[in-house]
Each structure stands twice: as C-alpha cells, then as structure tokens.
N, C-alpha and C positions, 0 to 999 in steps of 0.2 A: 634519568628520571623514572623510566619504567621499572628498573630493578628496585629502586627505593620503594616505590608504591607496592610492588608485589610482596615486600617483606613486612608491610604494615599490618597491624591488627585492624579488623574492620572498624572498631570503635574509634580508631585514630584517623580514619580516612579523610574526614572533612577538614580537620586542622592541617593535616600533612599536605593535602592537595593545595590548600590555600598558601601554606608556607612555601611550597615548591614554586608556585606561580609567581609569588611576590619576589622571590630571589632568583628566578631564572629569566634573564633579560631576553632570551631568544624565544620565550613562550609567547605565541601570538594566537590567542584563543579565538575560536569561532563558536558562536552559540547557535544551536540548531533547535528551533521551536516548532513543535508539532502537537496538535490537539490529541493525537493518539500515536502510540509507539508499540509495535509488535516485536518483542524480543524472543519470547519463547511461550510455549503453550501454558505454562504455569503462572504467567503474568498476564492476565486477560485484559490488558489495557488497549485493545485494538478492536475494530469492527470489520476491517477489510483491507483493501489495497493500499489506502493512504498510510495506515499505521504499519503495515508490513513493509512497505517501501521505506518508511522512516527508519525502522529497525535495521533493515538491510543496509541502508546508507551508513548508519552509525557503526555497524559491524565492519563494513569495508574501510571506513575512516580509521577504526582501531587497527585493522590489519595493515593499513598503509602508514600509520603513524601520524595522521593528520591531527593537529592540536584543536580538538573540537569537544564541546560538551553538549549533551542533549537536554532539553527541558520539555516536560509534558505534565499532565495531571495524573494524580493517583485515583483510580476508580475502584473504590472498595467493593462495589457491587458489579464491577465489570461492565460489559455490554449487555449480554443476557445469555442464559442457557435456553436452548430451543426445545420445545415439546410440541406434539400435535394431539388434538383431541380426536374423538371417534369420527368426526366429519372432516378430518385432515386439515383443520384450521390451526395455524401456528399459535402457540401460547408461549409466554415468556416467564422466566423466573430469574432472580438475581444469580450471578456467578458467586461461587463460594471459594474464597481464597484469603489467606492471611499474609498481608504484606511483610510481616516480620520474618516469614519463612524464606522470602526471596530478596528483600531489600534491607538496607541499613538505615535506621532513623538517625538523622543528624541533629545536633542541638540548635541549629540556626532557626530564628523566627523573624518574620517581618509582618507588616500589617497593611491592609487596605481598608478603605471605607466604602461600603456599598449599602444602599437603602437606609442610610443614616446610622449604620452600625459599624463599629470597628471589627474587622475580622482578622484573627491571627492565622498566619500561613506557616506551616511547617514543611519540612522537605525530607524525602527519603532518597537514597542513592543506590543505583545498581551499576556495578563496574563491568563493562565489556573489556575483556583482555584480548587484544588482537593476536593474530598468529605469531607475531614476533615478540609478544609479551608487552606491547604498548597498551596502557590502560586508558579507557575513555569512559568518563562518568556520565550517567543519564540520571537527571534529577526529576523526581516525581513530587509535585506540589500537593499539599494535603491541608484541608480545613477542618477535618474531623478532630478537633482539638478541644480539650476541656476548657471551658470559659467562653467559647464561642456560642452564639445563639443557636438553638437546636436546628433552625432552618439553614443556618450558615454551615453547620457541621456537615450537612448533606450535599453541599455544593460540589464536592469531589467524590460523590458516590457513584454516579451513573454517567457513562459515556453516551452522549447524544440523548440524554433523558430529559424529562421535565418540559416546561413551557419555554416561551421566548425569554422570559425574565431569567429563568434558570440558566439558559444558554448564554445570555448576555453577561451574567455574573461570572460564569465559568471562563469566558473569553477575556474578561477583565483580569481575573486572577492569573490566567496563563500569561498574558502579555505584561501587565504591570507587576503582578506578584512575582512572575518569573524573573524579570529584570532585577527587582529588589532583592530577591534571594541570591542571585548571582553576585550582586554587589556585596551583600552581607558575607558571602563566602570568600570574598577577596578577588573576584573577577573584575578588576578595575580597568583593564586595558584591552577589552574586547574590541577587535577591529571590524568583525562582521557578524551581524545578526541575520540569520537565515530563517525566513518565515516559510515554513512548509504549508502552504495554503494560507488564507487570510485570517484564520482563527486567532492568531496571536498579534493581530494588527495594532491592538491597543498598546503594545510595547512602545510604539512611536510617541504616545502621549507622555510616557515617563521619560523617554529620551529628551523630549521637548522641555519637560520640567527640569531635568538635570542640566541641560546644555544651553538653555536660554530659549524663551518663547518665540524668538524671531530668528531661529537658526535652522530653517528647513533644509538648506543645502548641506549643512554639516550632518544632519540626520540622514539624508539621502545617501551620503557617502558610506554609511555604515550598514545599510539595510539591503538585503537581497530577498527577492520574492519569487516563489514558485507557485504558479497557478495550476490547478488540477482538474478543472471542469470547463468544458466548452458550452455549458448550459447556463444562461443568466440566472435562472431560478435556483441554481446550485450554490449561490453565494449568500451567506448570512446577511440579513438586512434588519436593522433596528430603527424604528422611528424615533424622532426626538422626544416625543411625549414619554416614551418608555425610558429613554436615556436620562431625561430630567428627573424621573422618579427614582432611578437607581443610582446614578453617579453622584459623587461628591462635587461641590461647586467648582473646584479648581480643574478637575478633569473635564467637566462640561464646558467650562470656558476655553480650555485648550482645544477641544474638538471644534468649537465655533471659530476659533482662530484658524485652525487647519483647514476647515471645510465651511467657509462662511456662507455659501449659497445653498448648501444641502438641506433638504427637509428631513433627512434621516441618514443613517450611516450604513453603507454597504461595505463589508469588511474588505472586499477586494480593492476598494479605493485607497486604503492605506498602502497596500502593496504597489498599486499603480502610480501613486503620486509621491510616495516617500521611499522609493528604492532606487538604487543606482544600477541595478541589474534585475531584469524580469525575464522569466523563462516559462515556456510550456514544457510538457513532458513527452512530446514527440514533434516531429517536423510538421505534421498535419495539424496538430493541436496549436502550434504557434501560429500557423496561417489562419486558423479559425479564430484564435484569440485576438489577433491583430484586427481582423474584420469586425469582431464583436465589440471590441473596445474602441474601435475607430482610431487606432494608433499604428505605428510601424516599428515599435521598439521591443516587442516580445520576441526573444530568441528561443532556442529550444535546447534542452538536454534530455534526450530520450532516455526513459527509465531503464533500469536493469534490476537484477536480483543478485543476492549474495550467494555466490556459487557454492561455497562450502556448507551453507545452511540447507540448500535444496537438492543437492546431489545425493542419490541413494548410496548406500554402503557398497553395493556391488559395482556401481559405476565409478565410485571413488577409487576402488582398488584397480579397476581397469585403467583409469587415467593415471594413477600413480605409476603403473607399470609402463605404459606406452607414451605418456606425456609428462614426464617429471617436471615439477615446478608449476604445474597448471593452477594449483591452489593459491600460489603467491601472485601469479599473473595469468588470470583466466583467458587472456588473449592467446595464450599458447594452445588453447583448444582448437585453434585453426588447423592443428596437426591431426585432428581426429580421423581424417581420411586414411591414416595408416593403421587404425585399429582393425584387427581381424574381424570380419563380419560374424563369424561363429561366436567369438567371445562377446561381442556386443549384444547379440541376440540372447545369449545365455544369461548375461547380466540383467537384461530387460525382463526376461521371463521370471527371474527370481523376484524382481520388484513386483511383477504382476501377481505372483502367488501371495506375496505379503498383503497386497491390496485385497485380494479375494478372501484371504483369511479374515481380514477386518470386516468385509462385507458379510461374510457368513456369521461372524460373531455379533455384529450390530443389527443387521437386517434379516438374518435368517435365510439368505438366498445363496445357493451354491452356483457360482458362475463357472463357465467352461473356459479353461485356459487357451483353448485353440480358437475361440471365437473372437472376432474383431471387437474390441472394447473401446467405446468412446466416452470421454468424460466432459462434463459441463458443471462447473462449480464457481459461483460468484455471488455477489450481493443480489438479492432478488428485487431489482428495480425494473420497472416496466420497460425502459429503453434497452435493457439487456436482451429482451425478447427470448427468454428461455423456452418459450413455447413454439418458436418458429418451426422447429422440426415437426410439430404436430399440427401445423396450420392446414394441411390437407391429409387427413388420417388415411384416406383410401390410398393415395399415392405413396405415403410413407410405408404402409404395410406392403404395398406392391413391391417396393424397393428392398425393404429389409426383412420382410416376413420370413417365416420358417427359420427364425433365429439366426439370421446372417450376421447380426450385430448384437452387442449388449451395450446398454447405456447406464452410466452411473451419474446421478445428479446430486448436488449438495448446494446449500446456500441459505442465508437468513434474510428475511424481510425486516425492515425497520419496524419497531413496535407500533408506530403510528401509520404505517403504509399498508392500508387495506388492499390497494391494488397489487402490491408485491405479494401479500399473503394469498390473494386470490390466484396468482400465478403458481405459487407452490401447491396450493390445494388442487388445482387442475392437473398439474404434473403428476401428483400422487394418485389422483383418481384415474388418469389416463394409464398409468402403470398397471393398475389393477384390471382395467378394461382390456388391455392388450396383452396380458401375461401369457396367453396361449400362443401368441404369434411372435412376440419379441420380449426379451427380459429387460425390464427397466427397474433400476434400484434407486431409491432416494436414501442418502445417508444423513441422519439427523445431526443437528448441532455442529455445523461446519466450523472448523477451527484449524489451527496451524498443523496439528498432527494429521488430520484428515486431508488437508491441502497437500502435505508432503506425500502421503501415500498415493493420492490420486495423480499428482503431477509426476510421480515416479513410476506408476504402475499401469496407467491406461495405455492404449496403443495410439490414440489420436485425440487431440484436444479440440473441442468444438467451441466456437465463439460467434455470436450472432447479434451484435449490437446494432441499433439504429444509427446510421451515419448522420452527422459527424460527431456523435456524442461520446464516443470512446476516446477519452483524452490520450490514453496510452494503453493500459492493460498490462498486468505483470504475470498473471497466472500462466499464460501461454509461454512466457519466458522461462518460468520454472520448469516447464516441460522440456524445453530445448536443452536444459542442463542435463537431461536424462535421455536425450536422443529421441524425444517424442515430437512428432510433427504437429503443426497446427492446421486446422480446417476452419477458416475464419473469414468473416466479412472484412473487406479492405478498409480498415479504419485504425486510428492510433498507431501503435508500434508496428503492426503487421504490414502496413504499407512499406515500411523500411526493411522488414525481415523476409518478405514473401518473394520466393522464386517458384513459379508454378512447376509442379512435378519434381521439384528439387528439395525445397524445405517444407513443402506442404501444398495446400490447395486454397484457392480463394473461393469466396461465396459472393455472388452478385457481380455487378459491373465494377470497373476500375474507378478510382476516385474522381476522375474528371467528369464522369457521368453522375456519380453519386452525389457530387456537390449540389446537384439540383434538387436534392431531397427537400420536400416541403414546397416545391414549385412544380408539382405534377409528376414527380418520380413515383413509380408504382412499386411499393415495397414487396409485393407478391413475387416480383422477379427474383428476389433473394431466395425465397422458398423453392421456386422452380429450379434455380441453379443448384441449390443445395441437394435436392433430390437427384438431379441429373449427374452431378459430380459423384455422389455416393454410388449411384448405379453403374456409371461408366468408367470411373477412375479409381475411387477409393477401395471399394469392395473387390473389384477384379485384381488390383495390385496386391492387396493383402493376401488373397487366397491363391492367386495364380502367378504372381511374379515376386516371390519372396526375396530374391536377390536385389531387385530394384527397391523394395520396401526398406531393407536394411541399409542399402546404399543411401537412401534418402535420410535415414536416421543419422548416418555419419555426416552427411552434408548439413543437417540441422545443427549438429554440435559445432561443426567447423565454421559455418557461416553465421549462425544465430547466437549460440551460447558464448562464442568467443567475443562477441560484441555487446550483447544485451545483459551485461553484468554490472554490479554497483561499483566494482573497482574502477571500471571505465567511467562510470557516472561521477564518482567522487573526484577523479582526476580532471574531468571536464569542469566541474564546479570550482576546483582549485585554481585552474588556469583562467577561467572566464569570470569568476565571481569572487574568489578568495585571494587572488594574487599570490599563490603559493608556487614555488618552483620545486618540482619533484626531483630535479637533478641533485639537489642537495639534501634529500631526505632518505 
C-alpha cells in the first residue's frame, strides 16, 4: 500500500486512499482527533504542547506503520504571531500562511447545521511519510468555503480564538464534521476513535446517530480518551442555554439522552462516560485524575517526543555512528553510555553555537559559549511559574551574579490571559533591570523552530510548575534527546525520569509531600531549593566537574531519551487501546 500511494499524484490522493481502504481487508484504521496538530513550523495549526504531542504521535505512527488517520481543524489565521509594545506588553497579530502551499485540497464536502444555518465543510490533507515509506494522512477541516455565511467561514480561522459560541461551533465541526468527512472519504470500518483531549467529544453524538440512539455500549467500544489537564477549570464547559441556541434539534435531543441530568456539557464527560479506555499522560497525572473524577479507571501512557524531529543534526550523526538503528527504535539509545564524552560535548557545543547565533540575530545579544546556559520556554500560564527564579531577586543575584549563568526565555500567553501577559512583561523588565549582573534573553514569537534550537542548545532545562498541575510536559523530553538535563519541580513526567545527580536535579520536595499543595504547603520552599541547588550542585558541577556533567548527559540519553519517545507511546496505545499486535507489523 505504501508504494502505491507514493507513486500517486497529489490530486489523486483522496480517491486512491479511499479505494485502497475499501479493497484492503487488512486495513484497520484508527482515527486520531485533536483540536490542534503541530507538524512543522510552516503549518501554524498548534499553540503548544497538546498540538506538538499530536504531531509527534502521528509521525511515530507513520514510522511504525500504524493504520491511523489524523483529524483536526484548518486555522487560516493560525494561533497568533507575538509582538511586544514599548511597555513589554504582548500584542497579537494573525499568522500569515497559505494552506495551498502545504496541503492538498480534496473534493469531499459534508455539512452540519449550527445556529440555524447549514455549513459546508471541506477538507485538506497533509501526508506524513514515515521512515519506512508508510503514508499517514492528516485531515484539516475547513469552513472558509464560498456559499457559507460570512460568520461561518471564519469558524476555522483562529485556534482558541473568539468567544464561547465560536469555540462550541469549532468543537462541533471537529467531532461531528470530522466523522462525516471520514465517512465521505470511505472510512467505513474505523475500529478506534482516539480523542486527544475532550474537544472532539461531540463525535459521540454522530456515532449515536449512525448506530442507534440506544447503543451507548457499542459506542464505548470504539472510543479512546486521553485527558491532558489535572485542573477542572481546564475542561471546556458549555451551558445548555448556549447549546440550545447553537445546536440543531436532533443533536440537542441526543445530548439530553446521553446526559439526562446535566445542566450543561463538560467536554471531558464524553470521554469519561463514552470511552472503553481512558488515560492520563503520566503516572502522577493518572493518580490526580482518578481522584479528581472520583473514579479508578484512568490508566496512564506517559508522553514522549518524536526523536527524529527533535534531535540536532550533530547528535543525529553521533547516534548514527555509535548506536545504529536508534531512529527506528529509540529504545536503543539506552546504549548512549558508550558514546565518547569528547564527541558528545563537541556535538552539544555545535548546537549551542547555532542557538546563540539565533539569539544574536533575533535579540541582538551576544552570549558566551563558556557560560552555563539555562532555558525556560513554554506557554505563559500562571501555574507554570516562569517567575519563580526571580521570587527573591537578592538571593538570585547572590547565587548567579557576575554572569555565572545565562538565561533564555520564550513563550506565548493566550490573547485573553492578562495574567500570563503580565508574567511575560515582568520577565522582560527584570531582564533589563539585571543586565549588569546576569544576561537574560527573551526570544519573541515562540514556535517549533525556536523550540528545537532551545532544546538542542541550552545546557540545562528549567521547569517550575505548581504541583500537581503539570500533567506531563514534553519540552524537557526534547532536551533529553540531545543529552540536556532537566532541573525541574517533581511533577508530571519528571517524577518518572528523575534520578538526582544522574539525569538532572529536582526542585522542591518529593511528590508525597507536594501532594499537600493547597493544604498548607509553602510554595516558597521551591524557590529556596532552586537557589540552593543552583549554588551547591548545578553551578559547581558545570564549572568544576566537567567529566561528571558530560557523564550526566550520557545518562540522560540512556535513561530518559530511550523511554520518553513517541515510538514507545504509540506502541503502548496500540497494545492498551488499539489492540494492535506489533509482532506482525
């Protein structure tokens, strides 16, 4: 099948995929639904970790030959391009990109009814070709079609944009429209619908319509749900008043059958009540989710990253030489302890220079290659606590003053999140206030390109979330692919990856104590420990025990990169949720 698809002209792709699926009895497709998917920098249909994870999973599925198709929305204006005014306050402007340059428009059309109007939905496709040549289609739904109402044409313009009505319409289009598009293209025998977070939960409405309004058990057998947040406020919620104004009568009646006692719809409920398998994205996250939902059925598949996407060119050459086959099986990176330390350090320094060149170009700051460089880059949400490092400026300067370290920050705040924008503003102002004592750089417009440069080129990755709100985290995993250690609060994936003084360092108390957060736990203890570890462990090791530092880099690759990758993630989903036997693939 892979060879046939590779020989096709792009304009024939939709018909040929449909034909192949109809005629291949062994084809057992899995449909992977995600509100955002990050495949590459030139397709700006992602905002952060959720989308990048989705893209990495789809890439690994293609590498492994898993019969999967991705479904998401086409965001013609992207998330946003980030700018700052003279007062260091974030401003947003639409992303500029042309889908026709990256995707292929297919002839398929389906329709849904929202707010009393019929909306035509079109579809674009991007084909991921795996390392073995196996093709995996990702479908992007689009309502910017001639004939649609002007307001409806905009429904697939902005990722996480607009008001609650806009969001409700988008999620209906993703779930219901996504299923109908798949059916229209010939996907009649889908065995598993994987909901990557609850945004696509309305898919179950159309499954109910297709398969009978009183067949909930039959629907459950087909749906898999991955939850990504341990914070109740993180789940989309729509009251019935809004749903009554937006939804067509049949969909509204179906919701009332499915959730007869609910006063509104929390999208997580579709996943919890209509899935045969539910998982969190780390062991700790599963524990928190079970407690939060008051159930005991949430399993876990700890996240990973797509090794070949995030490994630097220098590290790739090093792995090819010393660990052949690592790209097909990242688990082989466990052999990293055999890599010569000198070669590993040389490859890292080359990545560091590439990062510094970008810093000079973008921020006008010349960084010193010999200075310990810390990176912190993620969505600027309050619970991420990007400012923890500056919570005691006097102590901070005492520890790192006289330019013992360099800091590189990056990240975007949601356009409606003034709290997050305030965090970015204060970091940028602090950088100016302390420039005589410590070099702090902020890289604007955080994206996949900057993420790659940072996670390949810094010396140490900093992560300071409030426990237990970090469901998993993947930026630090990208670092491990390049031998970069983590310096992080013990939450999410780091609880599983942390070995003190071996794969990096912890910040604050161990999870058993941190679980008391909100019940008298003093968060300032995290800052105290952060400063103490920097002063007594991190800085001395970097400058005075180079051999140990590089040995820790090797252990980071061997113990973390070999496990926290999406090849392992996809195999876990295949065995736990998809019932696929890899021995025959």
